[in-house]
C-alpha positions as CSV (number, residue, x, y, z in Angstrom):
1,M,76.5,119.6,61.9
2,S,73.5,117.2,61.9
3,K,71.7,119.5,64.4
4,I,72.4,122.5,62.2
5,R,71.1,120.7,59.1
6,A,68.0,119.6,61.0
7,F,67.3,123.1,62.2
8,A,67.9,124.5,58.8
9,E,65.2,122.2,57.4
10,L,62.8,123.6,59.9
11,T,63.4,127.2,58.7
12,R,62.5,126.4,55.0
13,P,65.5,128.2,53.5
14,A,64.0,128.4,50.0
15,N,60.9,130.2,51.4
16,V,63.0,132.6,53.5
17,V,64.5,134.0,50.3
18,T,61.0,134.9,49.1
19,A,60.5,136.9,52.3
20,L,63.4,139.0,51.4
21,S,61.8,139.7,48.0
22,D,58.7,141.0,49.9
23,I,60.9,143.6,51.5
24,M,62.4,144.7,48.2
25,A,58.9,145.1,46.8
26,G,57.8,147.1,49.7
27,L,60.8,149.4,49.5
28,A,60.1,149.9,45.8
29,I,56.4,150.7,46.3
30,V,57.2,153.6,48.5
31,G,60.1,154.8,46.3
32,F,63.0,153.9,48.5
33,F,65.3,153.1,45.5
34,F,64.3,156.0,43.4
35,G,66.3,159.1,44.0
36,R,65.2,160.0,47.5
37,L,67.8,162.2,49.2
38,D,67.5,160.2,52.4
39,Y,68.4,156.9,50.8
40,Q,70.6,154.7,52.9
41,F,71.7,151.1,52.6
42,Y,71.1,150.1,56.3
43,P,67.3,150.3,56.3
44,A,67.1,147.8,53.5
45,L,69.6,145.6,55.3
46,F,67.8,145.7,58.7
47,L,64.3,145.2,57.2
48,G,65.5,142.4,54.9
49,L,67.2,140.5,57.7
50,S,64.2,141.1,60.0
51,S,61.8,139.7,57.5
52,M,64.0,136.6,56.9
53,C,64.3,136.0,60.7
54,L,60.5,136.4,61.2
55,Y,59.7,134.0,58.4
56,A,62.2,131.4,59.6
57,G,61.0,131.6,63.2
58,G,57.4,131.4,62.1
59,V,57.9,128.2,60.1
60,V,60.0,126.6,62.9
61,F,56.9,127.0,65.2
62,N,54.7,125.5,62.4
63,D,56.7,122.3,62.8
64,V,56.7,122.6,66.5
65,F,52.9,122.7,66.7
66,D,52.6,119.9,64.0
67,H,55.0,117.6,65.8
68,E,52.5,114.9,66.6
69,L,50.8,115.1,63.3
70,D,54.1,114.9,61.4
71,R,54.9,111.6,63.2
72,T,52.2,110.1,61.0
73,E,52.2,112.2,57.9
74,R,55.8,113.3,57.6
75,P,57.9,111.0,59.9
76,E,61.1,111.8,57.9
77,R,61.1,115.4,58.9
78,A,63.6,116.9,61.4
79,L,61.4,116.8,64.6
80,P,59.5,113.5,64.2
81,S,62.6,111.7,63.1
82,G,64.4,112.8,66.3
83,R,67.2,114.6,64.5
84,I,66.5,117.7,66.6
85,K,64.7,118.0,69.9
86,R,61.4,119.9,70.2
87,S,62.9,122.0,73.0
88,E,65.8,122.9,70.8
89,A,63.5,123.9,68.0
90,I,61.5,126.1,70.3
91,V,64.6,128.0,71.6
92,G,65.8,128.5,68.0
93,G,62.4,129.7,66.9
94,I,62.2,132.2,69.8
95,L,65.7,133.6,69.0
96,L,64.8,134.1,65.4
97,L,61.6,135.9,66.1
98,A,63.2,138.0,68.8
99,L,66.0,139.0,66.4
100,G,63.5,139.8,63.7
101,I,61.6,142.2,66.0
102,F,64.8,143.8,67.3
103,L,66.1,144.5,63.8
104,A,62.8,146.0,62.8
105,F,62.8,148.3,65.8
106,W,66.3,149.3,65.0
107,Q,64.9,150.8,61.8
108,S,61.8,152.5,63.3
109,R,59.0,152.1,65.8
110,L,56.5,151.5,63.0
111,S,58.7,148.8,61.6
112,G,59.0,147.2,65.0
113,F,55.3,147.2,65.6
114,V,54.6,145.7,62.2
115,A,57.2,142.9,63.0
116,I,55.4,142.2,66.3
117,F,52.1,142.0,64.4
118,I,53.6,139.6,61.9
119,T,55.0,137.4,64.7
120,A,51.5,137.3,66.4
121,L,49.8,136.4,63.1
122,A,52.4,133.7,62.4
123,L,52.2,132.1,65.8
124,F,48.4,132.1,65.8
125,Y,48.3,130.5,62.4
126,D,50.8,127.8,63.6
127,W,48.7,127.2,66.7
128,K,45.1,127.5,65.6
129,G,44.7,129.4,62.3
130,K,45.7,126.6,60.0
131,H,42.8,124.5,61.4
132,M,40.2,127.2,60.7
133,R,38.4,126.7,57.4
134,I,37.7,130.3,56.6
135,F,40.0,132.4,58.6
136,G,43.0,130.1,58.2
137,P,43.9,131.2,54.6
138,I,43.2,134.8,55.5
139,N,45.5,134.5,58.5
140,M,48.3,133.2,56.3
141,G,47.6,135.9,53.7
142,L,47.9,138.5,56.4
143,C,51.3,137.3,57.3
144,R,52.6,138.0,53.8
145,A,50.6,141.2,53.5
146,F,52.2,142.7,56.6
147,N,55.6,141.4,55.4
148,L,55.1,143.7,52.4
149,L,54.1,146.5,54.7
150,L,57.3,145.9,56.7
151,G,59.3,146.9,53.6
152,M,57.0,149.8,53.0
153,S,57.4,151.0,56.6
154,V,60.8,152.4,55.7
155,Y,58.8,155.6,55.0
156,E,56.0,155.8,57.4
157,L,53.8,158.3,55.6
158,D,54.2,156.6,52.3
159,A,53.4,153.2,53.9
160,L,50.0,154.6,54.9
161,K,49.5,156.1,51.5
162,H,50.1,152.8,49.7
163,F,48.5,150.6,52.4
164,P,45.7,149.2,50.1
165,V,48.2,147.3,48.0
166,I,48.9,144.8,50.8
167,A,45.5,143.2,49.8
168,I,47.2,141.7,46.8
169,P,49.7,139.4,48.6
170,L,46.9,138.7,51.1
171,I,44.6,137.3,48.4
172,Y,47.5,135.5,46.7
173,I,48.7,133.7,49.8
174,A,45.2,132.9,50.9
175,A,44.7,131.2,47.6
176,I,47.9,129.2,47.9
177,T,46.8,128.2,51.5
178,L,43.5,127.0,50.2
179,V,45.3,124.8,47.6
180,S,47.8,123.5,50.1
181,R,45.1,121.8,52.2
182,G,45.0,119.0,49.7
183,E,48.7,118.4,49.4
184,V,48.7,115.3,51.6
185,H,45.4,113.5,50.9
186,G,44.4,115.2,47.7
187,G,41.9,118.0,47.1
188,K,38.9,119.0,45.1
189,S,38.8,120.6,41.7
190,I,36.3,123.2,42.7
191,T,38.7,124.5,45.3
192,L,41.5,124.7,42.7
193,Y,39.2,126.6,40.3
194,F,38.4,129.1,43.0
195,A,42.1,129.5,43.7
196,G,42.7,130.1,40.0
197,F,40.0,132.9,40.1
198,L,41.8,134.5,43.0
199,F,45.2,134.3,41.1
200,L,43.6,136.1,38.2
201,I,42.4,138.9,40.5
202,V,45.9,139.2,41.9
203,H,47.6,139.5,38.4
204,A,45.0,142.0,37.2
205,S,45.2,144.1,40.3
206,Q,49.0,144.2,40.2
207,L,48.9,145.6,36.7
208,F,46.2,148.1,37.7
209,F,48.4,149.5,40.5
210,A,51.6,149.4,38.4
211,E,52.9,152.9,37.6
212,K,54.6,151.6,34.4
213,V,52.5,148.6,33.3
214,E,54.7,147.8,30.3
215,F,57.7,147.2,32.7
216,A,55.7,145.0,35.1
217,L,54.0,143.0,32.3
218,V,56.8,140.6,31.6
219,F,57.1,139.6,35.2
220,V,53.4,139.3,35.8
221,L,53.0,137.3,32.6
222,A,55.9,134.9,33.6
223,H,54.3,134.5,37.0
224,F,50.9,133.8,35.4
225,I,52.3,131.1,33.1
226,L,54.3,129.3,35.7
227,I,51.6,129.0,38.3
228,F,48.7,128.2,35.9
229,R,50.8,125.5,34.3
230,K,51.0,123.6,37.6
231,L,47.4,124.5,38.6
232,S,45.9,123.2,35.4
233,V,47.6,119.8,36.0
234,A,46.2,119.7,39.6
235,I,42.7,120.6,38.4
236,K,42.7,117.7,36.0
237,N,44.1,115.3,38.6
238,P,43.8,116.8,42.2
239,M,46.1,114.2,43.8
240,G,48.4,115.2,46.6
241,K,51.6,115.3,44.5
242,N,50.1,117.6,41.9
243,I,48.7,119.9,44.5
244,G,52.0,119.9,46.3
245,L,53.8,121.0,43.1
246,T,51.3,123.8,42.7
247,V,51.9,125.0,46.2
248,K,55.6,124.9,45.8
249,T,55.5,126.8,42.5
250,G,53.1,129.4,44.0
251,V,55.4,130.1,47.0
252,L,58.6,130.3,45.1
253,T,57.3,132.3,42.2
254,L,56.1,135.0,44.6
255,I,59.6,136.4,43.8
256,L,58.3,137.1,40.3
257,M,55.3,139.0,41.7
258,N,57.7,141.1,43.9
259,A,60.0,141.7,40.9
260,A,56.9,143.1,39.1
261,W,56.4,145.7,41.8
262,V,60.0,146.9,41.4
263,A,59.8,146.9,37.6
264,S,56.5,148.8,37.7
265,S,58.4,151.7,39.1
266,G,60.9,151.6,36.2
267,Q,63.9,150.2,38.2
268,W,65.1,147.4,36.0
269,M,68.4,146.9,37.8
270,V,66.7,146.4,41.1
271,A,64.0,144.2,39.5
272,L,66.7,142.0,38.0
273,F,68.3,141.7,41.4
274,V,65.0,140.5,42.9
275,L,64.6,138.1,39.9
276,A,68.0,136.7,40.7
277,L,66.7,135.5,44.0
278,L,64.5,133.0,42.1
279,P,67.3,130.6,41.1
280,V,68.7,130.9,44.6
281,S,65.3,129.9,46.0
282,L,64.9,127.1,43.5
283,G,68.3,125.7,44.3
284,L,67.6,125.6,48.0
285,A,64.2,124.0,47.2
286,K,66.1,121.0,45.8
287,K,67.8,120.4,49.1
288,F,65.1,121.6,51.6
289,A,61.3,121.1,51.8
290,V,59.2,124.1,50.8
291,T,55.8,123.0,52.3
């Protein structure tokens, strides 16, 4: 049981829930829930599970590559504390990534190729991308952007039609990644101001693309309030703890951003289901690390 717990810590369970919300948003953007005659339950299931496996596998390898650094900065974590072996983490991570790709291909070839691309982006970020000053945040943003595309890939032609909207999670996650660089040793207020500017672009863009702005507004507004409340504290005092709380809030409240996509199409019941993932994610965040 201790091994299972240790491996679960590596997968960041609270974050994995947010990956599922990406798929729900992607499905909503291309109209999957909205009266299409070819609606089926299984595509949503396969893509949702695929995304969760890909995310979990990606963050496992994040800790694998950070093993030596975590001995100094986070010795209490599963790998540096010795509660699970590095070889065991590698095998588990490979199995998760392979399962994620398999489930995506089960849905369609496009979904499978998107899953492969997500895997490549995640592994490159874990290995080199996180150390690259400019491309690193973009790299991380691309992982989320293509995760949204994975949901959209349920309808191939519609995915191409709505392709530009993946720029929104790209910018959002790139901003969070910029902020996260100061969560151990503290950061700079100017970086946080720039991240805040990017967040404003994200919220404005989401309303611009929304088909029914009035439905999306409540979710976008809630998202705006939650993230800027933490960001303002970090700007005033950019110490590691405040930045870490901003990053945690930014990652988990991505669920609100995805709920806004669903609501913007007028599907309140589905939007409320996505919203219900937030307390699940917050509950898991109390027991497992988010960043």
